C-alpha positions as CSV (number, residue, x, y, z in Angstrom):
1,X,122.8,111.5,17.8
2,X,120.6,114.7,18.3
3,X,119.0,116.9,15.9
4,X,120.2,119.9,17.9
5,X,123.1,121.2,19.5
6,X,122.9,122.5,23.1
7,X,124.7,125.3,24.3
8,X,127.8,124.7,22.3
9,X,129.4,128.2,23.2
10,X,132.6,129.3,21.3
11,X,135.1,129.3,24.0
12,X,135.7,133.1,24.0
13,X,131.8,133.7,24.1
14,X,131.4,131.5,27.0
15,X,134.2,133.2,29.1
16,X,132.7,136.4,28.4
17,X,129.0,135.1,29.4
18,X,130.5,133.7,32.7
19,X,132.2,137.0,33.5
20,X,128.7,138.7,33.1
21,X,126.8,136.2,35.1
22,X,129.6,136.3,37.5
23,X,128.4,139.9,38.3
24,X,125.2,138.8,39.7
25,X,125.8,135.0,40.6
26,X,128.6,133.7,42.6
27,X,129.5,130.8,40.2
28,X,133.0,129.9,38.9
29,X,133.5,129.0,35.2
30,X,134.1,125.4,35.9
31,X,130.9,125.3,37.8
32,X,129.0,127.1,34.9
33,X,130.7,124.4,32.3
34,X,129.8,121.6,34.6
35,X,126.0,122.8,34.8
36,X,126.0,122.9,30.8
37,X,127.9,119.2,30.4
38,X,125.2,117.8,32.9
39,X,122.4,119.3,30.9
40,X,123.9,118.1,27.5
41,X,124.1,114.5,29.2
42,X,120.5,114.9,29.9
43,X,119.2,116.3,26.5
44,X,118.0,113.3,25.1
45,X,117.0,111.5,28.3
46,X,113.3,110.7,28.8
47,X,111.6,111.8,31.8
48,X,112.5,114.6,33.9
49,X,115.8,114.4,35.5
50,X,116.3,116.4,38.7
51,X,117.7,119.8,38.5
52,X,121.2,120.5,39.5
53,X,121.5,122.2,42.8
54,X,123.3,124.9,44.6
55,X,123.1,126.5,48.0
56,X,121.4,129.7,48.3
57,X,124.7,131.8,48.6
58,X,125.0,131.8,44.8
59,X,123.5,135.4,45.0
60,X,123.8,138.2,47.5
61,X,121.5,141.2,47.3
62,X,122.8,144.7,47.2
63,X,119.6,145.8,49.2
64,X,119.8,144.7,52.8
65,X,115.9,144.5,53.2
66,X,115.6,142.4,50.3
67,X,118.5,139.8,51.5
68,X,116.4,139.0,54.2
69,X,113.4,138.3,51.8
70,X,115.7,136.2,49.8
71,X,116.7,134.2,52.7
72,X,113.1,133.8,53.9
73,X,111.9,132.8,50.6
74,X,110.0,129.4,50.3
75,X,111.5,128.7,47.0
76,X,114.3,130.3,44.6
77,X,114.8,129.6,41.1
78,X,117.8,130.1,38.7
79,X,118.1,129.8,35.1
80,X,121.3,130.0,33.0
81,X,121.1,131.1,29.5
82,X,120.8,128.4,26.8
83,X,121.8,128.2,23.0
84,X,120.1,126.2,20.5
85,X,120.7,125.2,16.8
86,X,120.2,122.4,14.2
87,X,122.9,120.2,14.4
88,X,123.8,120.2,10.7
89,X,127.5,121.4,10.1
90,X,126.7,125.0,9.7
91,X,128.8,127.2,11.8
92,X,127.9,130.8,10.3
93,X,124.1,130.8,11.5
94,X,122.7,134.1,12.4
95,X,121.5,134.4,16.2
96,X,118.2,135.4,17.1
97,X,117.6,135.9,20.9
98,X,114.3,135.0,22.7
99,X,114.3,137.1,26.2
100,X,111.7,136.1,28.9
101,X,111.3,137.6,32.4
102,X,112.6,135.2,35.1
103,X,112.7,131.7,36.1
104,X,109.4,131.1,37.8
105,X,109.4,128.2,40.1
106,X,106.5,126.2,42.0
107,X,106.8,124.6,45.5
108,X,104.3,123.9,48.2
109,X,107.2,123.4,50.8
110,X,110.5,125.2,51.3
111,X,113.3,124.4,49.2
112,X,116.5,124.9,50.7
113,X,118.7,124.7,47.6
114,X,118.2,126.3,44.4
115,X,117.5,124.2,41.4
116,X,119.5,125.4,38.3
117,X,117.7,125.0,35.0
118,X,117.5,127.0,31.7
119,X,114.8,129.1,30.2
120,X,111.4,127.1,29.6
121,X,113.7,123.8,30.6
122,X,114.3,123.1,26.9
123,X,117.4,121.1,27.8
124,X,114.9,118.3,28.8
125,X,113.4,116.2,26.1
126,X,110.2,116.0,27.8
127,X,109.7,119.6,28.3
128,X,110.5,119.9,24.5
129,X,108.3,117.3,23.3
130,X,105.7,116.3,26.0
131,X,104.9,118.8,28.6
132,X,102.0,121.3,27.2
133,X,103.4,124.6,27.8
134,X,107.0,124.0,27.3
135,X,106.3,121.9,24.1
136,X,104.5,125.0,22.8
137,X,107.6,127.3,23.4
138,X,109.8,124.6,21.8
139,X,107.4,124.4,18.7
140,X,107.9,128.2,18.3
141,X,111.6,128.2,18.7
142,X,111.8,125.2,16.4
143,X,110.4,127.5,13.5
144,X,113.3,129.5,13.7
145,X,115.9,126.5,14.3
146,X,114.4,124.9,11.1
147,X,115.0,128.1,9.2
148,X,118.5,128.0,9.9
149,X,119.0,130.4,12.9
150,X,120.8,129.9,16.1
151,X,118.5,130.8,19.2
152,X,119.9,132.2,22.4
153,X,117.5,132.0,25.4
154,X,117.9,134.2,28.4
155,X,115.8,136.0,31.1
156,X,116.1,139.7,32.2
157,X,116.4,138.4,35.6
158,X,118.3,135.1,35.9
159,X,116.9,134.7,39.6
160,X,113.2,134.3,40.7
161,X,112.6,134.6,44.5
162,X,109.1,133.9,46.1
163,X,107.3,135.0,49.3
164,X,108.4,133.4,52.6
165,X,104.9,131.7,52.8
166,X,103.9,130.5,49.4
167,X,105.2,130.4,46.0
168,X,104.1,133.6,44.6
169,X,107.0,135.8,43.4
170,X,108.3,138.8,44.8
171,X,110.1,141.9,42.7
172,X,113.7,142.2,43.1
173,X,115.0,145.2,44.7
174,X,115.4,148.2,42.5
175,X,119.3,147.8,43.0
176,X,119.1,144.2,41.8
177,X,116.9,144.8,38.8
178,X,119.5,147.4,37.8
179,X,122.4,144.9,38.1
180,X,120.7,142.4,36.3
181,X,119.4,144.7,33.2
182,X,123.2,145.9,33.1
183,X,124.4,142.5,32.7
184,X,121.9,141.7,30.0
185,X,122.9,144.5,28.0
186,X,126.4,143.0,28.0
187,X,125.3,139.5,27.6
188,X,123.5,140.4,24.5
189,X,126.0,142.4,23.0
190,X,128.5,139.2,23.4
191,X,126.1,137.1,21.0
192,X,125.6,139.6,18.3
193,X,121.9,138.8,17.6
194,X,120.5,139.9,14.2
195,X,117.2,140.5,16.3
196,X,115.9,140.1,19.7
197,X,112.2,138.8,20.1
198,X,110.8,139.5,23.7
199,X,108.0,137.4,25.3
200,X,106.1,139.5,27.4
201,X,105.5,143.2,28.5
202,X,108.4,143.2,30.9
203,X,111.0,141.6,28.7
204,X,110.0,144.5,25.9
205,X,110.4,147.3,28.6
206,X,113.8,145.8,29.5
207,X,115.0,145.8,26.0
208,X,113.8,149.5,25.4
209,X,115.5,150.7,28.7
210,X,119.0,149.6,27.3
211,X,118.9,151.1,23.8
212,X,120.4,148.2,22.0
213,X,121.0,149.0,18.3
214,X,119.3,145.7,17.4
215,X,115.9,145.0,15.8
216,X,113.4,144.2,18.7
217,X,110.2,142.2,17.8
218,X,107.5,142.6,20.6
219,X,105.6,139.5,21.2
220,X,102.8,138.7,23.8
221,X,104.0,135.8,26.2
222,X,103.2,132.8,24.4
223,X,101.7,131.1,27.6
224,X,98.2,130.6,28.7
225,X,98.0,133.8,30.4
226,X,98.0,135.9,27.4
227,X,95.4,133.8,25.3
228,X,92.9,136.9,25.3
229,X,95.7,139.1,24.0
230,X,96.7,136.7,21.3
231,X,93.3,135.9,20.4
232,X,92.6,139.6,19.7
233,X,95.9,139.9,17.7
234,X,95.2,137.0,15.6
235,X,91.5,137.5,15.2
236,X,90.8,134.0,15.8
237,X,90.9,131.4,18.6
238,X,94.3,131.1,20.2
239,X,94.6,127.4,19.5
240,X,98.0,125.6,19.6
241,X,98.0,125.6,15.7
242,X,96.9,129.1,15.3
243,X,99.4,130.5,17.7
244,X,102.4,128.5,15.9
245,X,101.0,129.8,12.3
246,X,100.7,133.5,13.8
247,X,104.2,133.6,15.5
248,X,105.7,132.1,11.8
249,X,103.9,134.7,10.1
250,X,105.0,137.7,12.3
251,X,108.6,136.5,13.0
252,X,109.6,135.7,9.5
253,X,107.9,138.9,8.2
254,X,110.2,140.6,10.7
255,X,113.4,138.7,9.8
256,X,112.8,138.9,6.2
257,X,114.9,142.1,5.7
258,X,117.9,140.9,7.8
């Protein structure tokens, strides 16, 4: 039996989540449920099971010029939100949201279909326990799980699009960014978090733009690119242990009054 529950949504919240995601992604409720069911089956498997895949017509841009970029992209990524909590028969846990930017992908050749995953790929055991970057993300999240919180993980933009000739990301069109941020606002309201933690400047700006009446903790993205920023904030070397300790200190100080 797993120590954690993965994306065990209450029926009414799952239906509401699907309603919002379907405003930006062409996906049926049954398809969405099936994605979560397969991820649950993969949750304790060793290795890196293949992502589930959908054709590119899962998304249509509201901007004609960007639609052409989307169709020409070398690789596209989609992450669906996930929910993690300790498997301990406590049902009334408070929810904390961790918000990132978008579902980055890497590829050196054109990938026709879209791999469907979750933020930081934490539905995969090897990403939680072995892969260097994602293991750090899970260690940070585990601090909240061990303290009795339920953690909802999502991105501002559920889709990521590369250039046609390489896997460097390109910004979504303004119309599409607006659509995703509108969905995000309602999505977060569905899960009634006691606090939202943003990882990175873009996630922080998105939360400020939608004026949610929820406590917001801004945190540098914990990935390696923010080592300099984190080192300055901590006043010490951004080692793995120092980053986890700093995170624990900051996030608990922030949540202590809730």
